[in-house]
ZAPAVO-450028 format. One record per residue (C-alpha): residue in three letters; x, y, z; residue number from 0. Coordinates in steps of 0.02 Angstrom, whole numbers. Layout:
N
+---------+--------+--------+--------+-----+
| residuo |   east |  north |     up | num |
+---------+--------+--------+--------+-----+
|     ala |      X |      Y |      Z | NUM |
...
+---------+--------+--------+--------+-----+
//
This chain:
461
+---------+--------+--------+--------+-----+
| residuo |   east |  north |     up | num |
+---------+--------+--------+--------+-----+
|     met |   2539 |   -789 |  -4183 |   0 |
|     ala |   2649 |   -885 |  -4061 |   1 |
|     lys |   2646 |   -734 |  -3944 |   2 |
|     glu |   2456 |   -731 |  -3948 |   3 |
|     glu |   2451 |   -918 |  -3910 |   4 |
|     asn |   2567 |   -893 |  -3758 |   5 |
|     lys |   2456 |   -751 |  -3702 |   6 |
|     thr |   2303 |   -863 |  -3714 |   7 |
|     asn |   2391 |  -1003 |  -3617 |   8 |
|     lys |   2440 |   -881 |  -3479 |   9 |
|     lys |   2260 |   -824 |  -3466 |  10 |
|     val |   2202 |  -1004 |  -3453 |  11 |
|     lys |   2334 |  -1043 |  -3320 |  12 |
|     arg |   2287 |   -888 |  -3222 |  13 |
|     gly |   2104 |   -938 |  -3234 |  14 |
|     leu |   2136 |  -1114 |  -3166 |  15 |
|     lys |   2248 |  -1047 |  -3030 |  16 |
|     his |   2117 |   -921 |  -2982 |  17 |
|     lys |   1983 |  -1054 |  -2975 |  18 |
|     leu |   2094 |  -1165 |  -2869 |  19 |
|     arg |   2124 |  -1021 |  -2750 |  20 |
|     val |   1938 |   -986 |  -2742 |  21 |
|     met |   1903 |  -1170 |  -2709 |  22 |
|     thr |   2031 |  -1163 |  -2569 |  23 |
|     ile |   1994 |   -994 |  -2494 |  24 |
|     val |   1803 |  -1001 |  -2490 |  25 |
|     pro |   1788 |  -1164 |  -2392 |  26 |
|     ile |   1923 |  -1106 |  -2270 |  27 |
|     ile |   1837 |   -940 |  -2241 |  28 |
|     leu |   1672 |  -1028 |  -2216 |  29 |
|     met |   1758 |  -1149 |  -2100 |  30 |
|     gly |   1830 |  -1005 |  -1999 |  31 |
|     ile |   1655 |   -934 |  -1979 |  32 |
|     val |   1589 |  -1105 |  -1929 |  33 |
|     val |   1731 |  -1127 |  -1803 |  34 |
|     thr |   1695 |   -957 |  -1726 |  35 |
|     ile |   1507 |   -985 |  -1716 |  36 |
|     leu |   1522 |  -1162 |  -1651 |  37 |
|     ser |   1656 |  -1112 |  -1526 |  38 |
|     tyr |   1550 |   -970 |  -1460 |  39 |
|     ser |   1397 |  -1081 |  -1456 |  40 |
|     val |   1486 |  -1225 |  -1371 |  41 |
|     phe |   1577 |  -1112 |  -1249 |  42 |
|     thr |   1417 |  -1020 |  -1201 |  43 |
|     arg |   1323 |  -1183 |  -1172 |  44 |
|     val |   1466 |  -1255 |  -1072 |  45 |
|     ile |   1479 |  -1099 |   -964 |  46 |
|     gln |   1292 |  -1098 |   -929 |  47 |
|     lys |   1295 |  -1284 |   -885 |  48 |
|     glu |   1446 |  -1258 |   -772 |  49 |
|     val |   1367 |  -1107 |   -687 |  50 |
|     arg |   1206 |  -1203 |   -659 |  51 |
|     arg |   1301 |  -1353 |   -589 |  52 |
|     asn |   1403 |  -1244 |   -472 |  53 |
|     leu |   1251 |  -1148 |   -411 |  54 |
|     ser |   1156 |  -1310 |   -383 |  55 |
|     asn |   1303 |  -1382 |   -284 |  56 |
|     val |   1307 |  -1228 |   -172 |  57 |
|     ala |   1117 |  -1239 |   -145 |  58 |
|     glu |   1134 |  -1422 |    -97 |  59 |
|     phe |   1278 |  -1380 |     19 |  60 |
|     val |   1179 |  -1241 |    106 |  61 |
|     glu |   1029 |  -1356 |    128 |  62 |
|     ala |   1141 |  -1495 |    195 |  63 |
|     tyr |   1223 |  -1372 |    315 |  64 |
|     tyr |   1058 |  -1319 |    394 |  65 |
|     asp |    997 |  -1499 |    401 |  66 |
|     ser |   1155 |  -1558 |    489 |  67 |
|     val |   1175 |  -1412 |    611 |  68 |
|     tyr |    991 |  -1377 |    647 |  69 |
|     pro |    884 |  -1536 |    646 |  70 |
|     gly |    697 |  -1517 |    627 |  71 |
|     asp |    573 |  -1431 |    511 |  72 |
|     tyr |    571 |  -1252 |    452 |  73 |
|     arg |    442 |  -1130 |    519 |  74 |
|     ala |    424 |   -941 |    528 |  75 |
|     glu |    350 |   -822 |    655 |  76 |
|     lys |    296 |   -646 |    617 |  77 |
|     ile |    365 |   -528 |    750 |  78 |
|     ser |    297 |   -369 |    676 |  79 |
|     asp |    237 |   -299 |    510 |  80 |
|     thr |    417 |   -282 |    455 |  81 |
|     glu |    506 |   -422 |    547 |  82 |
|     tyr |    502 |   -611 |    546 |  83 |
|     lys |    597 |   -747 |    634 |  84 |
|     leu |    645 |   -909 |    546 |  85 |
|     tyr |    661 |  -1069 |    646 |  86 |
|     lys |    725 |  -1241 |    605 |  87 |
|     gly |    665 |  -1361 |    736 |  88 |
|     asp |    683 |  -1265 |    899 |  89 |
|     ala |    830 |  -1161 |    839 |  90 |
|     asp |    813 |   -980 |    784 |  91 |
|     ile |    914 |   -968 |    623 |  92 |
|     ser |    868 |   -788 |    584 |  93 |
|     asp |   1042 |   -730 |    631 |  94 |
|     thr |   1140 |   -853 |    524 |  95 |
|     glu |   1174 |   -730 |    385 |  96 |
|     asn |   1356 |   -725 |    439 |  97 |
|     val |   1364 |   -909 |    391 |  98 |
|     leu |   1290 |   -870 |    219 |  99 |
|     ala |   1413 |   -727 |    203 | 100 |
|     ser |   1554 |   -850 |    238 | 101 |
|     phe |   1487 |   -966 |    103 | 102 |
|     lys |   1478 |   -817 |    -15 | 103 |
|     gly |   1658 |   -774 |     24 | 104 |
|     asp |   1711 |   -952 |    -19 | 105 |
|     thr |   1607 |   -971 |   -176 | 106 |
|     gly |   1579 |   -794 |   -242 | 107 |
|     val |   1390 |   -819 |   -256 | 108 |
|     asp |   1241 |   -737 |   -171 | 109 |
|     ile |   1129 |   -846 |    -63 | 110 |
|     ser |    951 |   -819 |     -1 | 111 |
|     val |    834 |   -926 |    104 | 112 |
|     phe |    646 |   -905 |     77 | 113 |
|     phe |    502 |   -958 |    187 | 114 |
|     leu |    366 |   -985 |     59 | 115 |
|     asp |    395 |   -835 |    -56 | 116 |
|     ile |    467 |   -718 |     77 | 117 |
|     arg |    655 |   -692 |     77 | 118 |
|     met |    710 |   -720 |    259 | 119 |
|     leu |    900 |   -730 |    246 | 120 |
|     thr |   1009 |   -658 |    108 | 121 |
|     thr |   1179 |   -595 |     57 | 122 |
|     ile |   1111 |   -499 |    -93 | 123 |
|     gly |   1113 |   -333 |     -3 | 124 |
|     glu |   1302 |   -344 |      1 | 125 |
|     thr |   1304 |   -356 |   -188 | 126 |
|     thr |   1174 |   -229 |   -242 | 127 |
|     gly |   1174 |   -109 |    -96 | 128 |
|     ala |    988 |   -142 |    -68 | 129 |
|     asp |    898 |   -208 |     87 | 130 |
|     ala |    827 |   -368 |     14 | 131 |
|     his |    754 |   -439 |    176 | 132 |
|     tyr |    571 |   -491 |    179 | 133 |
|     thr |    544 |   -454 |     -6 | 134 |
|     ile |    426 |   -565 |   -104 | 135 |
|     ser |    498 |   -675 |   -240 | 136 |
|     asn |    440 |   -671 |   -420 | 137 |
|     lys |    271 |   -759 |   -429 | 138 |
|     met |    322 |   -858 |   -582 | 139 |
|     val |    475 |   -920 |   -488 | 140 |
|     ser |    385 |   -963 |   -325 | 141 |
|     asp |    246 |  -1053 |   -420 | 142 |
|     ala |    372 |  -1158 |   -517 | 143 |
|     val |    480 |  -1200 |   -367 | 144 |
|     ile |    360 |  -1210 |   -220 | 145 |
|     asn |    204 |  -1274 |   -307 | 146 |
|     gly |    300 |  -1375 |   -435 | 147 |
|     arg |    425 |  -1438 |   -305 | 148 |
|     ser |    565 |  -1434 |   -432 | 149 |
|     glu |    733 |  -1348 |   -449 | 150 |
|     gln |    730 |  -1203 |   -573 | 151 |
|     phe |    872 |  -1113 |   -661 | 152 |
|     tyr |    858 |   -939 |   -738 | 153 |
|     asn |    987 |   -834 |   -831 | 154 |
|     asn |    890 |   -672 |   -835 | 155 |
|     ile |    824 |   -636 |   -659 | 156 |
|     ile |    845 |   -451 |   -618 | 157 |
|     ile |    864 |   -401 |   -435 | 158 |
|     asp |    881 |   -214 |   -397 | 159 |
|     gly |    942 |   -182 |   -574 | 160 |
|     thr |   1071 |   -321 |   -573 | 161 |
|     lys |   1047 |   -469 |   -691 | 162 |
|     phe |   1083 |   -639 |   -615 | 163 |
|     phe |   1111 |   -820 |   -661 | 164 |
|     ile |   1011 |   -896 |   -519 | 165 |
|     ile |    950 |  -1066 |   -463 | 166 |
|     tyr |    805 |  -1098 |   -346 | 167 |
|     lys |    798 |  -1260 |   -246 | 168 |
|     pro |    639 |  -1310 |   -152 | 169 |
|     leu |    651 |  -1334 |     37 | 170 |
|     met |    554 |  -1486 |     99 | 171 |
|     asn |    496 |  -1521 |    276 | 172 |
|     ser |    484 |  -1696 |    346 | 173 |
|     asp |    298 |  -1705 |    305 | 174 |
|     gly |    338 |  -1688 |    120 | 175 |
|     lys |    276 |  -1510 |    105 | 176 |
|     cys |    378 |  -1379 |     14 | 177 |
|     ile |    391 |  -1232 |    135 | 178 |
|     gly |    512 |  -1122 |     44 | 179 |
|     met |    667 |  -1119 |    -63 | 180 |
|     ile |    852 |  -1082 |    -68 | 181 |
|     ser |    913 |   -967 |   -205 | 182 |
|     val |   1094 |   -958 |   -261 | 183 |
|     gly |   1143 |   -829 |   -390 | 184 |
|     lys |   1290 |   -750 |   -478 | 185 |
|     pro |   1284 |   -583 |   -571 | 186 |
|     thr |   1282 |   -610 |   -759 | 187 |
|     asp |   1413 |   -477 |   -791 | 188 |
|     gln |   1531 |   -565 |   -669 | 189 |
|     val |   1513 |   -729 |   -764 | 190 |
|     glu |   1540 |   -640 |   -929 | 191 |
|     lys |   1693 |   -551 |   -861 | 192 |
|     glu |   1769 |   -715 |   -803 | 193 |
|     ser |   1745 |   -795 |   -973 | 194 |
|     ser |   1779 |   -643 |  -1083 | 195 |
|     gly |   1965 |   -679 |  -1099 | 196 |
|     ser |   1933 |   -849 |  -1174 | 197 |
|     leu |   1795 |   -783 |  -1287 | 198 |
|     phe |   1910 |   -645 |  -1350 | 199 |
|     trp |   2041 |   -766 |  -1415 | 200 |
|     ile |   1923 |   -884 |  -1506 | 201 |
|     pro |   1883 |   -767 |  -1653 | 202 |
|     ile |   2058 |   -691 |  -1653 | 203 |
|     val |   2149 |   -857 |  -1667 | 204 |
|     thr |   2019 |   -924 |  -1788 | 205 |
|     leu |   2038 |   -770 |  -1899 | 206 |
|     ile |   2229 |   -783 |  -1899 | 207 |
|     met |   2226 |   -967 |  -1943 | 208 |
|     thr |   2096 |   -939 |  -2079 | 209 |
|     leu |   2199 |   -801 |  -2162 | 210 |
|     ile |   2355 |   -909 |  -2160 | 211 |
|     ala |   2264 |  -1059 |  -2231 | 212 |
|     ala |   2186 |   -950 |  -2367 | 213 |
|     trp |   2358 |   -929 |  -2447 | 214 |
|     ile |   2384 |  -1114 |  -2468 | 215 |
|     ser |   2316 |  -1110 |  -2644 | 216 |
|     phe |   2444 |  -1228 |  -2720 | 217 |
|     tyr |   2372 |  -1383 |  -2635 | 218 |
|     pro |   2258 |  -1492 |  -2739 | 219 |
|     ala |   2079 |  -1439 |  -2710 | 220 |
|     arg |   2023 |  -1615 |  -2673 | 221 |
|     ser |   2152 |  -1634 |  -2534 | 222 |
|     leu |   2103 |  -1468 |  -2458 | 223 |
|     val |   1917 |  -1504 |  -2463 | 224 |
|     asp |   1946 |  -1676 |  -2388 | 225 |
|     ala |   2050 |  -1604 |  -2246 | 226 |
|     ile |   1922 |  -1468 |  -2212 | 227 |
|     asn |   1780 |  -1592 |  -2207 | 228 |
|     lys |   1873 |  -1699 |  -2080 | 229 |
|     glu |   1902 |  -1550 |  -1970 | 230 |
|     lys |   1723 |  -1494 |  -1990 | 231 |
|     lys |   1666 |  -1665 |  -1932 | 232 |
|     phe |   1775 |  -1648 |  -1777 | 233 |
|     leu |   1708 |  -1475 |  -1735 | 234 |
|     asn |   1531 |  -1534 |  -1763 | 235 |
|     glu |   1559 |  -1670 |  -1633 | 236 |
|     ile |   1620 |  -1538 |  -1511 | 237 |
|     ser |   1467 |  -1430 |  -1546 | 238 |
|     lys |   1358 |  -1579 |  -1497 | 239 |
|     gly |   1448 |  -1588 |  -1330 | 240 |
|     asn |   1562 |  -1734 |  -1372 | 241 |
|     leu |   1723 |  -1666 |  -1297 | 242 |
|     asn |   1807 |  -1837 |  -1311 | 243 |
|     ala |   1797 |  -1837 |  -1501 | 244 |
|     glu |   1958 |  -1881 |  -1593 | 245 |
|     ile |   2019 |  -1774 |  -1737 | 246 |
|     asp |   2089 |  -1870 |  -1886 | 247 |
|     lys |   2276 |  -1896 |  -1860 | 248 |
|     glu |   2305 |  -1852 |  -2043 | 249 |
|     ile |   2252 |  -1674 |  -2002 | 250 |
|     thr |   2361 |  -1648 |  -1848 | 251 |
|     asp |   2511 |  -1728 |  -1936 | 252 |
|     arg |   2506 |  -1600 |  -2075 | 253 |
|     gln |   2650 |  -1477 |  -2068 | 254 |
|     asp |   2549 |  -1331 |  -2138 | 255 |
|     glu |   2415 |  -1208 |  -2088 | 256 |
|     leu |   2275 |  -1336 |  -2095 | 257 |
|     gly |   2376 |  -1442 |  -1976 | 258 |
|     asp |   2393 |  -1289 |  -1863 | 259 |
|     met |   2205 |  -1264 |  -1870 | 260 |
|     gly |   2178 |  -1445 |  -1824 | 261 |
|     arg |   2295 |  -1430 |  -1676 | 262 |
|     phe |   2213 |  -1266 |  -1626 | 263 |
|     ser |   2042 |  -1349 |  -1634 | 264 |
|     arg |   2108 |  -1489 |  -1524 | 265 |
|     gly |   2177 |  -1354 |  -1407 | 266 |
|     val |   2003 |  -1275 |  -1398 | 267 |
|     gln |   1933 |  -1448 |  -1361 | 268 |
|     lys |   2062 |  -1474 |  -1223 | 269 |
|     phe |   2026 |  -1301 |  -1153 | 270 |
|     leu |   1838 |  -1334 |  -1145 | 271 |
|     arg |   1867 |  -1505 |  -1069 | 272 |
|     glu |   1984 |  -1430 |   -940 | 273 |
|     met |   1852 |  -1302 |   -893 | 274 |
|     ile |   1726 |  -1441 |   -864 | 275 |
|     glu |   1839 |  -1572 |   -785 | 276 |
|     arg |   1956 |  -1469 |   -678 | 277 |
|     asp |   1917 |  -1361 |   -527 | 278 |
|     thr |   1965 |  -1181 |   -568 | 279 |
|     leu |   2060 |  -1148 |   -406 | 280 |
|     thr |   2150 |  -1312 |   -372 | 281 |
|     arg |   2161 |  -1391 |   -547 | 282 |
|     leu |   2103 |  -1555 |   -468 | 283 |
|     tyr |   1960 |  -1652 |   -546 | 284 |
|     thr |   1787 |  -1581 |   -508 | 285 |
|     arg |   1664 |  -1683 |   -408 | 286 |
|     arg |   1559 |  -1726 |   -561 | 287 |
|     val |   1708 |  -1789 |   -661 | 288 |
|     gly |   1781 |  -1873 |   -507 | 289 |
|     ala |   1620 |  -1972 |   -483 | 290 |
|     ser |   1633 |  -2033 |   -663 | 291 |
|     lys |   1815 |  -2085 |   -640 | 292 |
|     ile |   1773 |  -2177 |   -479 | 293 |
|     ala |   1637 |  -2272 |   -571 | 294 |
|     tyr |   1764 |  -2324 |   -703 | 295 |
|     thr |   1887 |  -2378 |   -568 | 296 |
|     gln |   1752 |  -2484 |   -488 | 297 |
|     ser |   1708 |  -2561 |   -657 | 298 |
|     gln |   1891 |  -2615 |   -674 | 299 |
|     tyr |   1875 |  -2698 |   -504 | 300 |
|     asn |   1713 |  -2784 |   -553 | 301 |
|     gln |   1778 |  -2845 |   -721 | 302 |
|     ala |   1961 |  -2883 |   -686 | 303 |
|     gly |   1978 |  -2882 |   -497 | 304 |
|     val |   2092 |  -2729 |   -495 | 305 |
|     lys |   2088 |  -2673 |   -313 | 306 |
|     tyr |   2064 |  -2492 |   -265 | 307 |
|     cys |   2046 |  -2388 |   -107 | 308 |
|     val |   1945 |  -2233 |    -71 | 309 |
|     cys |   2007 |  -2095 |     45 | 310 |
|     met |   1921 |  -1938 |    107 | 311 |
|     gly |   2039 |  -1802 |    169 | 312 |
|     asp |   2007 |  -1637 |    253 | 313 |
|     ile |   2123 |  -1491 |    297 | 314 |
|     asp |   2124 |  -1469 |    485 | 315 |
|     phe |   2063 |  -1302 |    551 | 316 |
|     phe |   2051 |  -1232 |    375 | 317 |
|     lys |   1932 |  -1096 |    434 | 318 |
|     lys |   2075 |  -1026 |    539 | 319 |
|     phe |   2173 |   -981 |    382 | 320 |
|     asn |   2026 |   -883 |    312 | 321 |
|     asp |   1981 |   -801 |    478 | 322 |
|     thr |   2161 |   -756 |    526 | 323 |
|     tyr |   2241 |   -712 |    359 | 324 |
|     gly |   2097 |   -691 |    239 | 325 |
|     his |   2024 |   -792 |     96 | 326 |
|     asp |   2174 |   -761 |    -17 | 327 |
|     cys |   2277 |   -859 |    108 | 328 |
|     gly |   2144 |   -996 |    112 | 329 |
|     asp |   2150 |  -1006 |    -78 | 330 |
|     leu |   2340 |  -1019 |    -72 | 331 |
|     val |   2328 |  -1163 |     53 | 332 |
|     leu |   2206 |  -1255 |    -60 | 333 |
|     arg |   2315 |  -1228 |   -214 | 334 |
|     asp |   2474 |  -1287 |   -126 | 335 |
|     ile |   2394 |  -1443 |    -53 | 336 |
|     ala |   2312 |  -1483 |   -220 | 337 |
|     ser |   2481 |  -1463 |   -306 | 338 |
|     ile |   2556 |  -1592 |   -187 | 339 |
|     phe |   2411 |  -1710 |   -226 | 340 |
|     asn |   2426 |  -1686 |   -414 | 341 |
|     glu |   2613 |  -1721 |   -414 | 342 |
|     tyr |   2611 |  -1867 |   -292 | 343 |
|     met |   2461 |  -1959 |   -364 | 344 |
|     leu |   2535 |  -1978 |   -538 | 345 |
|     gly |   2539 |  -2165 |   -574 | 346 |
|     lys |   2451 |  -2204 |   -410 | 347 |
|     gly |   2274 |  -2142 |   -441 | 348 |
|     phe |   2193 |  -1971 |   -437 | 349 |
|     ala |   2126 |  -1836 |   -321 | 350 |
|     val |   1961 |  -1742 |   -328 | 351 |
|     arg |   1910 |  -1579 |   -246 | 352 |
|     trp |   1753 |  -1645 |   -163 | 353 |
|     gly |   1699 |  -1479 |    -88 | 354 |
|     gly |   1777 |  -1335 |      7 | 355 |
|     glu |   1934 |  -1400 |     95 | 356 |
|     glu |   1881 |  -1582 |     73 | 357 |
|     phe |   1968 |  -1697 |    -51 | 358 |
|     leu |   1929 |  -1871 |   -115 | 359 |
|     ile |   2080 |  -1978 |   -160 | 360 |
|     ile |   2072 |  -2141 |   -259 | 361 |
|     phe |   2218 |  -2262 |   -249 | 362 |
|     glu |   2215 |  -2376 |   -402 | 363 |
|     asp |   2282 |  -2554 |   -403 | 364 |
|     ala |   2305 |  -2550 |   -215 | 365 |
|     asp |   2239 |  -2647 |    -66 | 366 |
|     leu |   2214 |  -2564 |    104 | 367 |
|     asp |   2392 |  -2595 |    166 | 368 |
|     lys |   2472 |  -2526 |      8 | 369 |
|     ala |   2355 |  -2376 |      3 | 370 |
|     phe |   2390 |  -2342 |    187 | 371 |
|     gly |   2577 |  -2341 |    154 | 372 |
|     leu |   2556 |  -2222 |      6 | 373 |
|     leu |   2441 |  -2111 |    107 | 374 |
|     lys |   2569 |  -2099 |    249 | 375 |
|     val |   2696 |  -2032 |    125 | 376 |
|     leu |   2569 |  -1908 |     56 | 377 |
|     arg |   2524 |  -1852 |    232 | 378 |
|     gln |   2709 |  -1826 |    270 | 379 |
|     lys |   2730 |  -1720 |    114 | 380 |
|     val |   2588 |  -1610 |    176 | 381 |
|     leu |   2669 |  -1599 |    349 | 382 |
|     asp |   2838 |  -1552 |    274 | 383 |
|     his |   2766 |  -1418 |    161 | 384 |
|     val |   2785 |  -1238 |    220 | 385 |
|     ile |   2662 |  -1112 |    149 | 386 |
|     glu |   2731 |   -936 |    139 | 387 |
|     tyr |   2597 |   -802 |    143 | 388 |
|     glu |   2656 |   -623 |    156 | 389 |
|     ser |   2778 |   -631 |    304 | 390 |
|     asn |   2702 |   -787 |    381 | 391 |
|     lys |   2762 |   -966 |    367 | 392 |
|     leu |   2615 |  -1083 |    390 | 393 |
|     gly |   2603 |  -1269 |    418 | 394 |
|     val |   2457 |  -1380 |    369 | 395 |
|     thr |   2395 |  -1545 |    442 | 396 |
|     met |   2261 |  -1657 |    370 | 397 |
|     thr |   2147 |  -1795 |    431 | 398 |
|     phe |   2107 |  -1942 |    318 | 399 |
|     gly |   1978 |  -2081 |    316 | 400 |
|     leu |   2035 |  -2229 |    209 | 401 |
|     thr |   1933 |  -2381 |    158 | 402 |
|     gln |   1944 |  -2525 |     34 | 403 |
|     gly |   1841 |  -2509 |   -124 | 404 |
|     asp |   1728 |  -2652 |   -175 | 405 |
|     met |   1565 |  -2687 |   -269 | 406 |
|     arg |   1455 |  -2585 |   -154 | 407 |
|     asp |   1366 |  -2428 |   -212 | 408 |
|     ile |   1495 |  -2291 |   -236 | 409 |
|     asp |   1399 |  -2174 |   -122 | 410 |
|     asp |   1408 |  -2301 |     18 | 411 |
|     ile |   1597 |  -2320 |     -1 | 412 |
|     val |   1624 |  -2131 |     -2 | 413 |
|     lys |   1508 |  -2116 |    148 | 414 |
|     glu |   1613 |  -2244 |    243 | 415 |
|     ala |   1773 |  -2147 |    204 | 416 |
|     asp |   1686 |  -1988 |    261 | 417 |
|     glu |   1631 |  -2070 |    424 | 418 |
|     leu |   1810 |  -2129 |    456 | 419 |
|     leu |   1868 |  -1950 |    423 | 420 |
|     tyr |   1741 |  -1891 |    551 | 421 |
|     ile |   1810 |  -2015 |    679 | 422 |
|     gly |   1984 |  -1944 |    646 | 423 |
|     lys |   1919 |  -1768 |    674 | 424 |
|     gln |   1838 |  -1820 |    837 | 425 |
|     asn |   1998 |  -1904 |    897 | 426 |
|     gly |   2120 |  -1762 |    879 | 427 |
|     arg |   2139 |  -1735 |    690 | 428 |
|     asn |   2305 |  -1751 |    596 | 429 |
|     arg |   2288 |  -1938 |    571 | 430 |
|     ile |   2235 |  -2080 |    456 | 431 |
|     val |   2087 |  -2188 |    506 | 432 |
|     thr |   2041 |  -2355 |    423 | 433 |
|     pro |   1898 |  -2479 |    455 | 434 |
|     asn |   2019 |  -2599 |    541 | 435 |
|     glu |   2097 |  -2478 |    664 | 436 |
|     thr |   2054 |  -2305 |    725 | 437 |
|     thr |   2209 |  -2280 |    830 | 438 |
|     ala |   2340 |  -2412 |    796 | 439 |
|     leu |   2348 |  -2370 |    612 | 440 |
|     thr |   2362 |  -2183 |    638 | 441 |
|     pro |   2530 |  -2106 |    595 | 442 |
|     glu |   2546 |  -2043 |    774 | 443 |
|     ser |   2547 |  -2216 |    851 | 444 |
|     asp |   2669 |  -2301 |    733 | 445 |
|     asp |   2785 |  -2153 |    703 | 446 |
|     pro |   2912 |  -2124 |    843 | 447 |
|     asp |   2948 |  -1950 |    776 | 448 |
|     tyr |   2768 |  -1893 |    792 | 449 |
|     glu |   2800 |  -1775 |    938 | 450 |
|     lys |   2944 |  -1698 |    842 | 451 |
|     glu |   2829 |  -1675 |    691 | 452 |
|     leu |   2695 |  -1596 |    799 | 453 |
|     ser |   2822 |  -1475 |    872 | 454 |
|     gln |   2877 |  -1425 |    697 | 455 |
|     ile |   2697 |  -1395 |    646 | 456 |
|     arg |   2668 |  -1283 |    795 | 457 |
|     glu |   2825 |  -1185 |    754 | 458 |
|     lys |   2762 |  -1157 |    576 | 459 |
|     glu |   2595 |  -1096 |    642 | 460 |
+---------+--------+--------+--------+-----+
//
């Protein structure tokens, strides 16, 4: 009878243990599924937003380029049944495809310029092997962009059998009429290829962590459920786009699999945030994030009087690196210079890749004199740096425009720094220009070793 009682007790214990395991395993498995789905969903949305933003930036850059180089309105002339000429003002821009090809080389996207719904300039032929000149755009697209005068983004446009993420930006003449559009596109399979590595690890890591956590059946069910719910709340915040959400410290402090899952989730959060905030090539802040950080810096000035300075810097003769040694060399130059910025600006402010070879630098808690001194050191670090590409040793110089930040509109302050940079470019490059001085404050004029520096630069080149 005692044996039968022990047998019954063992059955009861096994039943409770089984139930506890079920209570533990089921929520964790469900959580793993939720993590995978949410991660895929969030990652896909983030990628599409980032692709759209990048394409829109390139479209704006192309439009700004034509506006700055060729003043005047767009117009087209039909030369024959199969040939057109596109003008901007008095300039014939029909032969500027080499410029678009250069932009494509820098950005990896295809660019077309339409007059009304006729494609006049394009790089698409290089991608698909088709002659895309003078083709008519999709009527739905041209109606939405030209008649609706609004930017449109599509993730399923097919051109010569190739599926594209593509954005269309209306082109406006000075009379307010929409006379065409700029399209900037990237093949869908290329975007998927670039992001496939990250997508691959999301379900793998999630599955591993779920299987490990499933064996933690000896924890009290209430504690497990509570921990899972806290993590679920965190992931739900991420799925809503809140990449600044904080996971409960109790989760990340756990020295078990649930703690690992929490830290992994935070790693996914950090990875997604890095993808949005950091430029892929240089690891500097992107322009969008940089603008937000500048706004915060200005708010600190408005509220507490913390001074700041804004600097626009540009690599001198950057095109020479691409033209002479190729775009891989140009990318190496950008990475090396950005690495100098990232290291030097710690504790002093931050740097932003503003576009191409142009960088925006913010000096925090600094007036113009202090920022100028810091910038001289940074400039010297750039001068001293030797870039080794294949068998070549290359030197880099930069021109900077530096101004004091204040309560003005941020765009106006950045514009002033950009104008000072332009003055530096017009006056010989390789210098720092401020609102107070355009010559006396340049490193050349107050540095007795400038000629020696210049000689060293030439030797590197």
